C-alpha positions in Angstrom: -109.9 2.6 -1.6 -107.1 0.1 -1.2 -104.5 0.6 1.5 -100.9 1.4 0.6 -97.6 1.1 2.4 -96.0 4.0 0.4 -94.6 6.7 2.6 -93.9 10.3 2.0 -90.4 11.7 1.8 -89.3 15.0 3.3 -86.7 17.3 1.8 -83.9 16.3 4.2 -84.5 12.6 3.2 -84.3 13.5 -0.5 -81.0 15.4 0.2 -79.4 12.3 1.9 -80.8 10.0 -0.8 -79.2 12.1 -3.5 -76.0 12.3 -1.6 -75.9 8.5 -1.2 -76.5 8.1 -5.0 -73.6 10.5 -5.8 -71.2 8.8 -3.4 -71.8 5.3 -4.7 -71.7 6.3 -8.3 -68.6 8.4 -7.8 -66.9 5.4 -6.0 -67.9 2.9 -8.7 -66.8 5.1 -11.7 -63.9 7.2 -10.3 -62.2 9.2 -11.6 -65.3 10.9 -13.0 -66.2 14.4 -14.2 -69.1 16.4 -12.8 -70.9 16.1 -16.2 -70.6 12.3 -16.3 -71.6 12.1 -12.6 -74.7 14.1 -13.3 -75.6 11.9 -16.3 -75.2 8.7 -14.3 -77.1 10.0 -11.3 -79.8 11.9 -13.3 -79.4 14.8 -10.9 -79.5 18.5 -12.0 -76.3 20.3 -12.4 -77.2 22.6 -9.4 -78.0 19.7 -7.1 -74.9 17.9 -8.0 -72.7 21.0 -7.6 -74.0 21.5 -4.1 -73.4 17.9 -3.1 -69.9 17.8 -4.6 -69.0 21.1 -2.9 -70.0 19.6 0.5 -68.0 16.4 -0.2 -64.9 18.5 -1.1 -65.3 20.5 2.1 -65.7 17.4 4.2 -62.4 16.1 2.9 -63.9 13.0 1.4 -63.5 13.8 -2.3 -60.8 15.6 -4.2 -60.2 17.1 -7.7 -57.3 15.1 -9.2 -56.7 16.9 -12.5 -58.2 17.2 -15.9 -59.7 14.4 -18.0 -59.8 13.9 -21.8 -61.3 16.7 -23.8 -64.5 15.8 -25.7 -66.2 19.2 -26.4 -65.1 22.5 -25.0 -62.8 22.6 -21.9 -61.2 19.5 -20.5 -63.3 18.4 -17.5 -62.0 18.4 -13.9 -62.0 14.8 -12.5 -63.3 13.8 -9.1 -62.1 10.9 -6.9 -62.3 9.7 -3.4 -59.4 10.6 -1.1 -58.2 7.1 -0.4 -56.9 7.7 3.1 -59.7 10.0 4.3 -61.3 7.1 6.1 -60.6 3.4 6.8 -62.7 0.3 7.0 -62.3 -2.9 8.9 -63.4 -6.2 7.2 -63.7 -9.2 9.4 -64.4 -12.7 8.1 -65.5 -15.3 10.7 -65.4 -18.9 9.4 -65.6 -22.2 11.1 -61.8 -22.6 11.1 -60.3 -19.1 11.1 -60.8 -15.5 11.9 -59.4 -13.0 9.4 -59.3 -9.2 9.9 -58.3 -6.7 7.3 -57.9 -2.9 7.4 -58.8 -1.1 4.1 -58.7 2.4 2.8 -61.5 4.0 0.8 -60.2 2.5 -2.4 -60.6 -1.0 -0.8 -56.9 -1.4 -0.8 -55.8 -3.6 2.0 -53.5 -2.0 4.5 -53.1 -4.7 7.1 -54.1 -8.4 7.5 -54.4 -10.5 10.7 -55.3 -14.2 10.6 -56.0 -16.3 13.7 -57.2 -20.0 13.9 -60.4 -20.6 15.7 -59.7 -22.9 18.6 -61.9 -23.7 21.6 -59.4 -24.1 24.3 -60.6 -24.7 27.9 -61.9 -21.5 29.4 -61.6 -19.5 26.2 -64.4 -17.1 25.4 -64.7 -16.8 21.6 -66.5 -13.4 21.6 -63.9 -11.8 23.8 -61.1 -13.2 21.7 -62.9 -11.9 18.6 -63.0 -8.3 20.0 -59.4 -8.5 21.3 -58.2 -9.5 17.8 -59.9 -6.5 16.2 -58.3 -4.2 18.8 -54.9 -5.9 18.0 -55.4 -5.4 14.2 -56.1 -1.7 14.7 -53.1 -1.2 16.9 -50.7 -3.1 14.7 -51.9 -1.3 11.5 -50.7 2.0 13.0 -53.7 3.7 11.4 -55.3 6.6 13.3 -58.3 4.9 15.0 -60.3 8.1 14.7 -60.3 7.7 10.9 -61.9 4.3 11.0 -65.5 4.8 9.7 -67.0 1.3 10.3 -66.6 -2.4 10.5 -68.1 -5.1 8.2 -68.4 -8.7 9.4 -69.1 -11.6 7.2 -70.0 -15.0 8.7 -71.8 -18.2 7.8 -75.6 -17.8 7.5 -78.4 -17.8 8.3 -78.2 -14.5 10.1 -80.1 -11.3 10.6 -78.9 -8.2 8.7 -81.3 -5.9 10.6 -80.5 -7.2 14.1 -76.8 -8.2 13.5 -77.4 -11.6 14.9 -76.0 -14.9 13.8 -78.8 -17.5 14.0 -77.9 -21.2 14.0 -75.5 -22.0 11.2 -74.8 -25.8 10.9 -71.6 -26.8 12.7 -71.2 -23.3 14.3 -72.9 -23.8 17.7 -70.5 -21.5 19.6 -71.7 -18.4 17.7 -75.5 -19.3 17.4 -78.1 -16.6 18.3 -75.3 -14.2 19.1 -75.9 -10.4 18.7 -72.4 -9.9 17.3 -73.0 -6.5 15.6 -74.2 -5.0 18.9 -71.3 -6.4 20.8 -68.7 -5.1 18.4 -70.5 -1.7 18.2 -70.4 -1.3 22.0 -66.7 -2.3 22.0 -65.6 0.2 19.4 -68.3 2.9 19.2 -68.4 2.4 15.4 -71.2 1.3 13.0 -71.0 -2.4 12.4 -72.7 -4.3 9.6 -73.1 -8.1 9.6 -73.8 -10.1 6.5 -73.7 -13.7 5.1 -70.1 -14.3 3.9 -71.3 -15.4 0.4 -73.5 -12.3 0.1 -70.5 -10.0 1.0 -68.3 -11.8 -1.4 -70.8 -11.5 -4.2 -70.8 -7.7 -3.7 -67.0 -7.7 -3.8 -67.1 -9.7 -7.0 -69.5 -7.1 -8.4 -67.3 -4.1 -7.4 -63.8 -5.5 -7.9 -63.9 -8.9 -9.7 -65.4 -10.9 -12.5 -68.9 -9.5 -11.8 -68.0 -5.9 -12.8 -69.5 -6.2 -16.3 -72.8 -7.7 -15.0 -75.8 -6.3 -13.2 -77.5 -9.7 -12.7 -75.4 -12.7 -11.6 -75.2 -15.5 -9.1 -72.0 -16.0 -7.0 -71.3 -19.4 -5.6 -68.5 -20.5 -3.3 -67.6 -24.0 -2.0 -65.5 -24.5 1.1 -66.6 -25.8 4.4 -70.2 -25.4 3.1 -71.8 -24.1 -0.1 -72.7 -20.5 -0.1 -74.2 -18.1 -2.7 -75.0 -14.5 -3.2 -77.3 -12.8 -5.8 -76.8 -9.5 -7.5 -80.0 -8.2 -9.1 -80.2 -4.9 -11.0 -76.8 -4.0 -9.7 -77.7 -4.5 -6.1 -77.2 -7.3 -3.5 -80.5 -9.2 -3.1 -81.1 -10.1 0.6 -84.8 -11.1 0.5 -87.5 -10.0 2.9 -85.8 -11.5 6.0 -82.2 -11.1 4.9 -81.6 -14.8 4.4 -82.0 -15.1 0.6 -79.7 -17.0 -1.7 -79.1 -20.1 0.5 -78.4 -22.2 -2.6 -76.5 -24.8 -0.6 -79.7 -25.7 1.3 -81.9 -26.2 -1.8 -82.7 -29.8 -2.4 -81.7 -31.7 -5.6 -82.9 -35.0 -4.2 -85.7 -35.2 -1.7 -84.8 -38.8 -1.0 -81.2 -37.9 -0.4 -79.3 -37.9 2.9 -80.4 -35.5 5.7 -78.6 -32.2 5.9 -77.6 -30.5 9.2 -80.2 -27.8 8.3 -82.9 -30.5 8.6 -83.7 -30.7 4.9 -82.9 -33.7 2.6 -80.7 -33.9 -0.4 -79.3 -30.4 -0.1 -76.8 -29.5 -2.8 -74.2 -28.7 -0.1 -74.1 -32.5 0.6 -72.8 -33.1 -2.9 -70.9 -30.0 -3.9 -69.2 -28.6 -0.8 -65.5 -29.1 0.1 -66.3 -31.7 2.8 -68.6 -33.5 0.4 -65.9 -33.9 -2.2 -63.4 -35.0 0.4 -65.9 -37.6 1.8 -66.5 -39.0 -1.7 -62.8 -39.4 -2.3 -62.3 -41.2 1.0 -65.3 -43.5 0.3 -64.1 -44.4 -3.2 -60.6 -45.0 -2.0 -61.8 -47.2 0.8 -63.7 -49.2 -1.9 -60.5 -49.9 -3.7 -60.0 -46.9 -6.1 -56.4 -45.8 -6.7 -55.3 -42.3 -6.1 -52.0 -40.4 -5.9 -53.4 -38.8 -2.7 -52.6 -42.1 -1.0 -48.9 -41.5 -1.9 -49.1 -38.0 -0.4 -51.0 -38.8 2.8 -50.9 -42.6 3.3 -53.5 -45.2 2.7 -55.9 -43.8 5.2 -55.8 -40.3 3.5 -55.3 -38.7 7.0 -55.8 -35.0 6.9 -57.2 -34.9 3.3 -58.3 -31.4 2.3 -60.5 -30.1 -0.5 -57.4 -28.2 -1.9 -55.4 -31.4 -2.1 -58.2 -33.0 -4.1 -58.1 -30.1 -6.5 -54.3 -30.4 -6.8 -54.5 -34.1 -7.4 -57.1 -33.6 -10.1 -54.9 -31.0 -11.8 -52.2 -33.6 -11.9 -54.5 -36.0 -13.7 -55.7 -38.2 -10.8 -58.8 -40.0 -12.1 -60.4 -40.4 -8.7 -60.0 -36.7 -7.8 -61.3 -35.7 -11.2 -64.4 -37.8 -10.9 -65.1 -36.4 -7.4 -64.9 -32.9 -8.7 -67.0 -33.7 -11.8 -69.7 -35.2 -9.7 -69.7 -32.1 -7.4 -69.8 -29.8 -10.4 -72.7 -31.6 -12.0 -74.7 -31.5 -8.7 -74.1 -27.8 -8.5 -75.0 -27.4 -12.1 -78.4 -28.9 -11.4 -79.1 -26.5 -8.6 -78.0 -23.6 -10.7 -80.4 -24.5 -13.5 -83.3 -23.9 -11.1 -81.8 -20.5 -10.2 -81.2 -19.6 -13.8 -84.8 -20.5 -14.9 -86.2 -18.5 -12.0 -84.1 -15.3 -12.1 -82.6 -15.2 -15.7 -79.2 -13.9 -14.6 -76.4 -13.1 -17.0 -73.7 -15.2 -15.3 -72.7 -17.4 -12.5 -69.3 -16.8 -10.8 -67.6 -19.6 -9.0 -65.3 -18.6 -6.2 -63.4 -19.4 -3.0 -61.6 -22.7 -3.6 -63.9 -24.4 -6.1 -62.8 -21.9 -8.8 -59.2 -23.1 -8.3 -60.1 -26.3 -10.2 -60.7 -24.2 -13.4 -62.4 -25.9 -16.2 -62.4 -29.2 -14.4 -65.4 -27.8 -12.5 -66.5 -25.0 -14.7 -67.0 -27.1 -17.9 -69.4 -29.7 -16.3 -71.4 -26.8 -14.9 -71.6 -25.2 -18.4 -72.7 -28.5 -19.9 -75.5 -29.1 -17.4 -76.8 -25.6 -17.9 -76.6 -26.0 -21.7 -78.6 -29.2 -21.5 -81.3 -28.2 -18.9 -81.7 -24.5 -18.7 -84.0 -22.6 -21.0 -82.2 -22.4 -24.4 -82.7 -18.7 -24.7 -80.8 -18.2 -21.4 -78.2 -20.9 -21.8 -77.1 -19.6 -25.2 -75.9 -16.3 -23.7 -75.1 -17.4 -20.2 -71.5 -17.1 -18.8 -69.9 -19.4 -16.2 -66.8 -17.7 -14.8 -64.1 -18.1 -12.2 -63.7 -15.5 -9.5 -61.1 -12.8 -10.0 -60.7 -11.9 -6.3 -57.4 -12.4 -4.6 -57.5 -14.3 -1.3 -58.4 -13.9 1.5 -61.7 -13.1 -0.2 -63.8 -13.0 3.0 -62.3 -9.8 4.5 -62.6 -8.0 1.1 -66.3 -8.9 1.0 -66.8 -7.7 4.5 -65.1 -4.4 3.8 -67.2 -4.0 0.6 -70.4 -4.6 2.6 -69.2 -2.0 5.1 -68.4 0.5 2.4 -71.7 -0.1 0.6 -73.7 0.6 3.8 -71.5 3.6 4.6 -72.2 5.2 1.2 -75.9 4.8 1.9 -75.5 6.7 5.2 -73.4 9.7 4.2 -73.5 11.3 7.6 -71.3 8.6 8.9 -68.4 9.9 6.7 -68.5 13.1 8.7 -68.1 11.5 12.1 
């Protein structure tokens, strides 16, 4: 007889699993009636009634009035109590630390941003913790109502252990057990995830990904990140480091990436790659209005400025964005042929270029992806308001919190 890894489930585990399903479904579709909630969760009326009664008693859910009448009596609608608990979303980037405090409707209540500088004698982890304390204090929210902290950061990292591994150009934070450190400081559950993964979840719950259960999210800023939603859930892979699209190769004879690979798409499509291509073309004699803005050396040139110049018709900026979009399109064709998603959503800076970037991606996909997929595939811009990173981190915290319902009763 072949061995199996399947494990039995006791009644208490079934109870918590059912409760987690109800919580997530209620959050996604609120306000919702008990009848609709039972239909979406496939739970019996008795099971659902018991769970809802417990959530009402815990002060997590409330009845908010009656919905539209379909047959018989008008249904009583259920919704989360927005201010029953709060979440902290923290986004750690290579240049800035952003901290947001959110209610249970993922409405931001407070925002703190702080540039990341490595001054002599400064300890970045201690500063990280101090700034979270500062955000809690300044928000004037009762600290006892904070249910958890989500942290998003550049990958690769360990979801299970809460450790940032060795992201390129991020040495100060390498091999750091950040989740454990923050948990000890605040006595709260802490969840760490790749920033693009967290943002993909936010796009699914709050943005352009709401109509789709299978899509790829891509963001281009200091690097090129991605997240994958499959069957309505974030796909992390076996080790928690899935969806590193930026470090897939589109040219094995290309330049060497900081990750050690060659020809990574990040080298062609990230913000720094676009800035570098503009600088090189201008140094070779190409004209650009960016020289009028910044001087002939293009000192301090940013990705956002390239996008702004392209939107004003600058041919050099437009060509740089076109080349970056085509390279990204090639990488996406491989993902599309492999996973057959419904859409790709472009976010966090690159989407600001609109069709200057989206249209070349659409064209590459139409030319090279399977025709059956390309004919119905959607390339969309993000709908999330900045700063996206803290919203993604808060979404990740809420997602994990809803899967561990006991944490809501702390």
